[in-house]
C-alpha positions as CSV (number, residue, x, y, z in Angstrom):
1,M,0.0,0.0,0.0
2,V,2.8,2.4,1.0
3,K,4.4,2.0,-2.4
4,I,1.4,3.5,-4.2
5,F,1.3,6.6,-1.9
6,P,3.3,8.7,-4.4
7,L,0.8,7.9,-7.1
8,I,-2.2,8.7,-4.9
9,F,-0.5,11.9,-3.8
10,V,0.0,13.0,-7.4
11,L,-3.6,12.2,-8.4
12,L,-5.1,14.1,-5.3
13,W,-2.7,17.1,-5.5
14,S,-3.2,17.5,-9.2
15,S,-7.0,17.4,-8.8
16,A,-6.7,20.6,-6.7
17,F,-6.0,22.7,-9.8
18,I,-9.4,21.7,-11.2
19,T,-11.3,23.2,-8.2
20,T,-9.1,26.2,-7.5
21,K,-10.7,28.5,-10.2
22,P,-14.3,27.8,-9.0
23,I,-13.1,28.8,-5.5
24,I,-11.4,32.0,-6.6
25,D,-14.4,32.9,-8.8
26,N,-16.7,32.9,-5.8
27,S,-14.4,34.3,-3.0
28,D,-11.3,36.3,-2.4
29,P,-8.3,33.9,-2.0
30,F,-7.4,34.6,1.6
31,T,-10.9,34.3,3.0
32,A,-11.3,31.0,1.1
33,L,-8.1,29.7,2.5
34,A,-8.9,30.8,6.1
35,F,-12.2,29.0,5.8
36,R,-10.6,25.9,4.4
37,F,-7.9,25.6,7.1
38,F,-10.3,26.3,9.9
39,F,-12.2,23.2,9.0
40,V,-9.0,21.3,8.2
41,G,-7.7,22.1,11.7
42,L,-10.9,20.9,13.3
43,G,-10.6,17.7,11.3
44,F,-7.1,16.9,12.4
45,L,-7.9,17.9,16.0
46,S,-10.8,15.4,16.0
47,F,-8.5,12.8,14.5
48,S,-5.8,13.4,17.1
49,I,-8.3,13.0,19.9
50,Y,-9.8,9.9,18.3
51,L,-6.2,8.4,18.2
52,K,-5.6,9.5,21.8
53,Q,-2.6,11.6,20.7
54,S,-1.9,14.5,23.0
55,I,-2.2,17.9,21.4
56,F,-0.4,19.5,24.4
57,I,3.2,19.8,23.1
58,N,6.2,21.8,24.2
59,K,6.7,25.3,23.0
60,R,9.4,24.5,20.6
61,Y,7.5,21.9,18.6
62,L,4.4,24.1,18.7
63,T,6.3,27.0,17.2
64,E,8.0,24.9,14.6
65,S,4.7,23.3,13.4
66,I,2.8,26.6,13.2
67,L,5.7,28.2,11.3
68,S,5.7,25.2,8.9
69,G,1.9,25.8,8.4
70,V,2.5,29.5,7.7
71,L,5.0,28.4,4.9
72,F,2.9,25.6,3.4
73,H,-0.7,26.8,3.8
74,G,-0.1,30.5,4.2
75,L,2.7,31.8,1.9
76,Y,2.7,29.0,-0.6
77,L,-1.1,28.5,-1.2
78,G,-1.8,32.2,-0.5
79,G,0.8,33.2,-3.0
80,V,-0.5,30.9,-5.8
81,F,-4.2,31.7,-5.2
82,Y,-3.5,35.5,-5.0
83,S,-1.3,35.6,-8.1
84,I,-3.9,33.8,-10.2
85,S,-6.7,36.0,-8.8
86,I,-5.0,39.2,-10.1
87,G,-4.4,37.9,-13.5
88,M,-1.2,35.8,-13.4
89,P,-1.5,33.1,-16.1
90,T,-2.1,29.8,-14.4
91,S,0.4,28.0,-16.7
92,L,3.2,30.5,-15.8
93,A,2.4,30.3,-12.1
94,A,2.5,26.5,-12.3
95,L,5.8,26.5,-14.2
96,I,7.5,28.7,-11.6
97,V,6.3,26.6,-8.7
98,T,7.4,23.5,-10.7
99,L,11.0,24.6,-10.1
100,Q,10.5,23.5,-6.5
101,P,12.2,20.0,-6.9
102,V,15.2,21.6,-8.6
103,L,15.5,24.2,-5.8
104,T,15.0,21.5,-3.1
105,N,17.8,19.4,-4.7
106,I,20.1,22.4,-4.5
107,L,19.3,23.2,-0.9
108,S,19.0,19.7,0.5
109,G,22.8,19.3,0.6
110,P,23.7,22.3,2.8
111,F,20.5,22.2,4.9
112,L,19.9,18.4,5.3
113,N,23.3,16.9,4.4
114,E,21.6,14.9,1.7
115,K,23.7,13.7,-1.2
116,I,22.0,14.4,-4.5
117,T,23.1,11.7,-7.0
118,L,23.7,12.2,-10.7
119,K,20.5,10.1,-11.4
120,Q,18.5,12.6,-9.3
121,W,19.8,15.5,-11.3
122,I,19.2,13.8,-14.6
123,G,15.7,12.8,-13.5
124,G,15.0,16.3,-12.3
125,L,16.1,17.8,-15.5
126,L,13.9,15.5,-17.5
127,G,11.0,16.1,-15.2
128,F,11.3,19.9,-15.6
129,V,11.6,19.6,-19.4
130,G,8.5,17.4,-19.5
131,A,6.6,19.9,-17.3
132,L,7.7,22.7,-19.5
133,L,6.3,21.0,-22.6
134,V,2.9,20.5,-20.9
135,L,2.6,24.0,-19.5
136,G,4.2,25.9,-22.4
137,I,5.8,29.3,-22.2
138,D,3.1,31.7,-23.3
139,I,4.4,34.5,-21.1
140,G,2.9,37.5,-23.0
141,S,3.3,41.1,-21.9
142,G,0.6,41.6,-19.3
143,I,2.2,39.8,-16.4
144,P,1.2,41.5,-13.1
145,L,4.4,42.3,-11.1
146,L,2.6,41.5,-7.8
147,G,1.5,38.2,-9.3
148,L,5.1,37.3,-10.2
149,V,6.4,38.3,-6.8
150,A,3.7,36.3,-5.1
151,T,4.5,33.2,-7.2
152,L,8.2,33.5,-6.4
153,I,7.4,33.8,-2.7
154,A,5.2,30.7,-3.1
155,L,8.1,28.8,-4.7
156,L,10.5,29.7,-1.9
157,S,7.9,28.9,0.8
158,I,7.1,25.4,-0.4
159,T,10.8,24.7,-0.9
160,F,11.9,25.8,2.6
161,S,8.8,24.3,4.2
162,T,9.6,20.9,2.7
163,I,13.2,21.1,4.0
164,W,11.9,22.4,7.4
165,Q,9.4,19.6,7.6
166,K,12.0,17.0,7.0
167,K,13.9,18.3,10.0
168,L,10.7,18.2,12.1
169,S,9.1,15.0,10.8
170,T,10.3,12.8,13.7
171,N,9.1,15.2,16.5
172,L,5.3,14.8,16.4
173,P,2.6,12.4,15.2
174,L,1.3,13.3,11.7
175,S,-2.2,14.3,12.9
176,V,-0.9,16.6,15.7
177,N,1.6,18.2,13.4
178,N,-1.0,18.7,10.7
179,F,-3.4,20.2,13.2
180,Y,-0.9,22.9,14.2
181,Q,0.1,23.5,10.6
182,A,-3.6,24.1,9.8
183,I,-3.8,26.6,12.7
184,G,-0.7,28.4,11.3
185,G,-2.2,28.6,7.9
186,C,-5.6,29.8,9.1
187,L,-4.1,32.4,11.4
188,F,-1.9,33.7,8.6
189,H,-4.9,34.2,6.3
190,I,-7.0,35.8,9.1
191,L,-4.2,38.4,9.6
192,I,-4.1,39.2,5.9
193,I,-7.9,39.6,5.9
194,F,-7.8,41.8,9.1
195,F,-5.1,44.2,7.8
196,F,-5.5,44.2,4.0
197,I,-8.7,43.0,2.5
198,D,-12.5,42.9,2.8
199,P,-13.5,39.3,3.2
200,Y,-15.9,37.8,0.6
201,I,-17.4,34.4,0.0
202,D,-20.4,33.4,-2.1
203,F,-21.6,30.2,-0.5
204,N,-23.1,28.8,-3.6
205,K,-23.2,25.1,-4.7
206,T,-20.1,25.5,-6.9
207,F,-18.0,27.0,-4.1
208,L,-19.1,24.4,-1.5
209,L,-18.4,21.5,-3.8
210,A,-15.0,22.8,-4.8
211,M,-14.1,23.7,-1.2
212,S,-15.2,20.3,0.1
213,H,-13.0,18.6,-2.5
214,Q,-10.0,20.7,-1.4
215,I,-10.6,20.1,2.3
216,F,-11.2,16.3,2.2
217,L,-9.2,15.1,-0.7
218,V,-6.4,17.6,-0.9
219,S,-5.8,18.7,2.7
220,F,-6.8,15.5,4.5
221,G,-5.6,13.2,1.8
222,A,-2.8,14.6,-0.4
223,F,-1.2,16.7,2.3
224,T,-1.1,14.0,4.9
225,I,0.5,11.6,2.3
226,L,3.1,14.3,1.5
227,M,4.0,14.7,5.2
228,F,4.3,10.9,5.4
229,L,6.5,10.7,2.4
230,I,8.8,13.5,3.6
231,K,9.1,11.6,7.0
232,K,10.0,8.3,5.3
233,N,12.1,9.4,2.4
234,S,14.7,12.1,1.6
235,A,13.3,15.5,0.8
236,S,14.9,15.5,-2.7
237,K,13.4,12.2,-3.7
238,T,10.0,13.1,-2.3
239,V,9.6,16.3,-4.2
240,S,10.6,14.7,-7.5
241,V,7.0,13.5,-7.9
242,F,5.9,17.2,-8.1
243,F,7.1,17.2,-11.7
244,L,4.2,14.8,-12.6
245,I,1.6,17.3,-11.4
246,P,1.3,19.6,-14.4
247,A,0.9,16.7,-16.8
248,T,-1.5,14.9,-14.5
249,S,-3.6,18.0,-14.1
250,A,-3.7,18.4,-17.9
251,L,-4.9,14.8,-18.2
252,M,-7.6,15.4,-15.6
253,A,-8.8,18.6,-17.3
254,W,-9.1,16.6,-20.5
255,F,-11.0,13.8,-18.9
256,F,-13.3,15.8,-16.5
257,L,-13.5,19.2,-18.1
258,N,-13.2,18.2,-21.8
259,E,-10.2,20.5,-22.3
260,N,-7.8,19.9,-25.2
261,L,-5.0,17.4,-24.8
262,T,-2.3,17.9,-27.3
263,N,0.4,15.6,-28.6
264,L,2.9,17.8,-26.8
265,D,1.1,17.2,-23.5
266,I,1.4,13.5,-24.0
267,I,5.1,13.7,-24.9
268,G,5.7,15.9,-21.9
269,F,3.9,13.4,-19.6
270,M,6.0,10.6,-20.9
271,I,9.3,12.5,-20.5
272,T,8.3,13.6,-17.0
273,S,7.4,10.1,-16.0
274,I,10.8,8.8,-17.1
275,G,12.5,11.6,-15.2
276,V,10.6,10.9,-12.0
277,Y,11.3,7.2,-12.3
278,I,15.1,7.8,-12.8
279,A,15.1,10.3,-9.9
280,T,13.3,8.1,-7.4
281,R,14.5,4.6,-8.1
282,N,17.0,3.1,-5.8
């Protein structure tokens, strides 16, 4: 079962891109994310209590988990949602964030003392080339500067949060760690709302269905699997599967939304799959 966790993660994480736009169309990004992680926090709290895992932890672990949540759920997701909401092309935002495995490989050595093998570098290069083929490079001239800055912040945040989480992964049970991470993300978005924006959500059927998907399948499902994979594997190997997400999202959009799937998308998917296989095999 554990061996198929990376596949399940890719499928669940990729599906989030299908439901992000309906959420943004019916709310501002920060209120939507605060709403999401409030209920995600409640869910992981309930799960921790059910498993009889103590949520009363020392100050150091509490601070580390909350800061990890600010990076993962606050700056990363907030940056991506915000950039798309102000006109950043989704493909360009996804392409920038897809650099995360490359950046993680570069930083895993000095921060985690991980040795990045030649196979991982070759696999990473193939993965990025495949993702590039799927996403394309239609940059255009109307790129919002704030959107670009927000996406770069998102890239740095998910990279450092992955490395940070690898350092913390042995300290707490997954459900307790995820609970405090959700609190960190929720508090971050509440502060953004309080100081900078007027909150807005249209609780229509489309929003509720899309949000339910992201709470249950993405936050409870994909994110928990990601934390498990980071705990069990090296950070550099774990994040290699992120290269599969653009191609998998394109396949899902073709299957569920009847969007076009080009020959270039299929070639990109094949190249990415080969790259991830090379990067992750022992």
